[in-house]
N, C-alpha and C positions, 0 to 999 in steps of 0.2 A: 407454061409460065402461068402463076398465079395475076389476076386481074384485080386491083384496088381500085372502087369507082370512089370519085371525088365531088363533091360538090362545094361549090365555092360562093360566097356570102360578103359582096361586097367588091366592085370593081373598079376602085381609085387605082392610088399611087401604089399603093403595095400589094394590092390585089391583082392588078396589070405587069405588075412584076412576076409575080407566082405563076401567071399565065406563062411571062417569056421563060423564065427558069426552067417549068416544066417543057415547054417546046423545043428550045435551045440545048436542054442538058437533059432531056431524057433519057436515051441513049446510056448516059454515061448511070444514069440513077439508077435504070434497070439492070445495068450491070454487078453495081452496088447491090442491090437489093437483093437480085434473083427472083422477079417481078415485076409486073408494069404499072405504072399509074396512069389513072386514066380521068380525064377531067371530063363529066360527064353534064354539068350545068351549075350556069352561073347565073345569080340573082342580082339584079341592082334594078334601083329606079330608075335610073338612064342608062337604056341599053342603045344608044343611038351615036353617044358621042367616041371620035375617035381615040382611040387608047393604045395605040401604037404598036398594037399587034393584033393579029388576026384570029378569028375564032368562027365554027360555023354557025350559022345565026339559028339553027335550032338549039346552041347549047342556051343561049342568053334568055332570061325570063325576067320580069317586073312581078314574079309572082314567087315568093319564097317555098311556098309551100310546096313548089315542085322539088324544091330538095330537101324539106324536113321530114317530109312525108314518102319520099320515093324508096321503097324499099330496098334497091341494088343500092343505093349510095352506102357505104364504109364508114367515111369519114365527111366530116364539116368543117370548113374552116370558114370562121367569122373576120371576116375582115373591114365591119362596116364602122367600128368604132362607138362611144356614147355607151350609155344605163341600157335607156332605150330606145327603139325595142329589143338591143342586142340581148341581153338579159333574157327576154322573152324566148328568143331565137335557140341560145344553146340549152336551157332548160329544156324547151321541145326537143332538140334535135338528142339530148339526153337520154329524153322520156322515151324516145322511139330507138333507145340501143344504139345511137350514131357516137363514135368518138368524134372528138372535136379539137380543132388547134385554132386559137386565136391570138392576135397582139393585143388587146385590150387591157392594157394595165387597169385604166379607171373602173374596168369591169371586174376585175378578180380584185383592187383593192376596196373596192365596196362591197360586193356582194362576193367575196371569195367563200367565204362559209357554205352559202346555198348553193353556190356551183362544185366545190370539190367533193360536198356530202351527197349533191345528187348522182355526182359520176361514181364516186365508189359505191354508193346504191346500186346503182343500176351496172356496175362492172365494166365501166367504159375508159377509155384514157381522155382527160383534160391536159394538152401541153400548151407551153407558153412561151417559150424560151425566145419569141420577138417581142415580149411584151417591156422586158429590162434590157437596153444597152443595144438592142441591132442586132449586128451580126458576133457581138461577143458572149460566147457559151459561157453566162454566167449563171444562168439556170443551171444548165447541165452541170456546171464544176459542183455546185452548191451542193444539187439532188445526189450526186454521185461518187463525183472526183474527191470531194470532202465529205464525205460520209463514216470517216473516222475520226475526223476533226472535232472538237472542239470550237466551235466559232465564239469569237470574244466583240470583233466588231467590223461593221464595213463602212466604208467609208468610199462615195464615188460621187463622180461628176457624170449626170446621166442626164443632162438638158441639152443638147446640141448648139438648139439656139441661144440660149442663155450664155453658153461657154465661149461661143463663137463671137458676141457682141464685149463680152469679159477680155476676150482677146484682142478684139481689135482697140477697144477702151486704152487696154496696155501697153498695145505695140504700136499703135499710129496715134494714140494723142487725141481720138477722136470723143466726141460728148454721146451721149448715151442716146437720144433720141434721133441723130445723127446714124450712126450705127444701125439700130432697130430698122430705120427705115428700107439702109442697104440690105439688112437681113431677109426683109418681106421681098423687097426687089428680084432679090436671089433665090428665092423659094425656102430660106434656112428659117422663117418664120412665117406663123402664119398671118391672114389680115388681123385676125383678133388672137395678139402673142399673150390674152392674159394667163392660159394656163400655164405657158412656157418660161415667163420672166417673172411672176409672182410664185414660183416653188411650184404651184399643183402639181405638174406634171413629175416633176424629181418625186414627190410627196407620192403618188401613186405607187412610184418605181421602188423607193425604197418601204415602201408596207410591204409591197410581194416578197423582197429579199428578207423582210422580219420573218413574215409570214416562213419562211424556209430554212429558214440559220435557225432559227430557236423554237421550231412548233410549236409555233403559239398563233391563236387568233389574234389580229390588232383591230382597234378601232380608228379607221380614218379620221374620223372628224378630232381628236385626240391628237392629232401629230403637230408640231408646233411648226407652223409654214412662214416663212419670210423670203421675199421677191429681193430682186436685184434693180427695182425698179429707183430707188432714193439713191443709188449708188453714184457717184461723180466724178468728173477728172481728178481732183482735187485728193479724192481717195487713192484712186489710182496712185498716184504719183507717191503720196506722203507712203502709203504701203510698201513701193520700191525702195524708198527714204529706209524704212524699217527693216528690209529685206524679204520683202513677201510679196506675192501675187492673189489679187484676190478672185475666190471663186463659189458658182453655189455649188456649194455640196449639200449631201444627202448623207445624213449620219443617223448609225444604229449601233448602240452599244451595249453589249449585257452584260454585268458585272456578280451576275449568277442571282441576284434577285428582282431586279427591275431593267429595263429598256429606257435607254437614254437614245427616244426615236424624234428625230427633227430636221429640217432644211434651213440653211441659211445662207447666206454670204459671208464666206469663211476668209479667212486673212492665212495661207498655206506658206511656209518658209520655201524660199527660190529654188532653196537645195534639194527640195522632195519631190517625188516622180508627180504626185499629182498636182504640182504648181506649173510643170511642165507642160501636161496635156491640153493642149490648145486648137481652136478654129473650133470646127462641130466635130473633134473626137471626143469618144467618152472614154470613162477609165471608172475601176470598180477596184478597191482593196479589200481585202479580205487578211484580218489577222485571226491566228488558230492556236493552238495548243501545240501543235507541233509542227509549222511548219514556220510559223510568226507571222510574215506579211507576203501575201501575193498580189499583183496586181494584174488584171485583163486590160489594155487596151483597146478600141478599133473602135471602128463605126458606129456610130449608137443611131441614126437617123439614115431616111431616104430608102429607096424602093427596091431596089436592090440588094444591101445588105440585109436591109429587113425581110427581105421574100426570102434571102438564102436559108435565115431564121426560121421562119415558117414551112418553107421544105424541109430542113432538118426533121421537123414535127413529127411532119407528114412520116416521110421516109422511116421514122423510129415506130411509129405505129403502126405501120404497112408490114416491119419486120415482126412486132409482136401479134399479127394476125395471121401471118403467112406460117408460124413457128409455133400457133396455138397457144401464147403466153402472155398474151394482157393484162396488166396492170401487174406488172414484174416490178417496176419502182413504182412507189404512191406519189400520185401528180403534183403533191404539196411537201414531200420527202418525208413527213413522218405520218404513217396510217391515224387517222382520225380519232382512232383508240390513245394513242401515244400522247397526244398534242396536250399542252396545259396554259391555261391564261396567265399572261406574266405580264404582272402593271405597267405601264409605262412611267417613267418617271417625269414632274411635274419641270417646264423647262427651270424655273424657279430656283430649284433643286442644284442645279448644275453648277460645276465649276470649271471658271474660263481665264484667260486673260482680254482684257477688250484694247480693242481700238473705238476711239472717242473721240467724233468731232462735233467742236461746238460754235456755235455760229453768237460771236461777241459783242457790245459795243467796245471801240476801242476808248476806255475808261480807265483809269488807275484803280487797285483793289479787284480788279475781275477775276485775278486768276486766283487771290487769296479768296477769295466767296467762294470759288468752283473748288479750290483744292481743300475746304475747310469740311464742305459737304462730303465730301470722297473718304474723308478721315472720319469723319462722323460715322459713317457707315462701314471701318475697316477696310478700304479700297487706297490703298498707298499705288503713287504716280512711279514709272519706271520708267519711261523717258515724254517729253514733251515740245511740238511745235509750235510755233508762232508765226502764222504768212503776216503780207504786208497787208495795209488796208488795202481795201475794195475802193477803186477810183468811181466804182458807179456808186459809191455811197452806202453799201449795204454794211455787213457785219464783217469782224474781222477773223476768220479761220483760226482754231485752237484749236489741236490735236494733241491727244493726251493718249499713253499708251499705259496701261494698269499692269501691274503682277497679278498672280492669280486672285480672282474674287468668286465672291456668291452671285448668282444673277440676280437673287430676290435683290440685292446690297445694292447692285446697280442700277437696276432697274426702280428701287427709290430713291438713288441720289438723285439719277436725272428726270424723276418727277420733281421732286423739289427742285433742281436746277434749272431746268424749261419754265419753272414757273419765274423766276426773278425776272426783273427788270431791264436787265443787261442783256437778256439772251435773244436773240435777232430771229430765231428759226431752230425747229423742234431739232433733237442732237441725234447725229449719226452715229450708229454704234454698228461694230460688228466684231463679231467674236475671234479668235485666234484660235486655229485646231494643226498642233505642232504633231 
């Protein structure tokens, strides 16, 4: 029986889960593989803290070179996260002829061109199923299951922390700050939750999916990103009154010439599947020319779900090594020579319906001033709600839903409206995604 030797860099939550899976399900994996996986080295700066799994002392090291330079190691698993030194470690592993499995979406979103190019040149695999959606097999689905399909759009709830916060705000009427604190206490949110609540993590993931779906490079810094920290309970309540739920949505739409790529809070109709994906679950909707819509739903985070996806990639590479057919499926779905540079659409060029929450002084003529500015910019009002006066003396919430409008016109209107002396605070805008 062939033995495939592994080296693991990063012994945190996901790394320890991979070790646990290899230990507890090793027999089953060997049966399915027709070979044996052997974890020979684990590198981490901290090799003394108890991770809840037992490994032989000789396997642990603080020197990553013992993995990158070891000739017997076939596959390097990178689970340390971040840009550096992860990038340097992956490039070194590839240069030394080792296959790589990673869950590092930030690394792939920022340095994908360099890493995939290096792997293809070296003739090794670089797999990353766990980078998007945890246990949801969305990467493999786009690369293989949808290989004959012309993908037209991808929309996803791809951050469990943000989805948990918005779900609790919607279902229990709790304020943002309280739910965020609870999420941190339960381990659903990091001590510094910026990447999650400000949409950066979701942007990393949709950048990876866009690359795979359309065969293009993606300038990560050009993606429009807006988080959920400005969402208040009154927005949640008004969304419900209008028949929507608010979700942090990652959107990638290809019209044949440009890609509309963005991350932001969105109002999703309550009768749509994505509106009913709650808690820490993730979901990705893929629309194409052959099967219309497919939705994959599952656990997008957590040690064991993510570890399961990592292990699946390891097994896929091991099968290729055993059968001698490494590189059968291009790591980025398209061979590098088949990729094209597709421009991203500027956010000002999109058209949508909009939810607008104004905070206004309780004076006659305020609505006519606001509606007048909107009208001058070709924006028509579909529905309006005016709340009661704030007993604490703040502004009165005025909520408008618009018909389809051009983003540029909406932004121009809000800039003018927010400068009025009757506006108490910056207007909140939420786009509608139907």
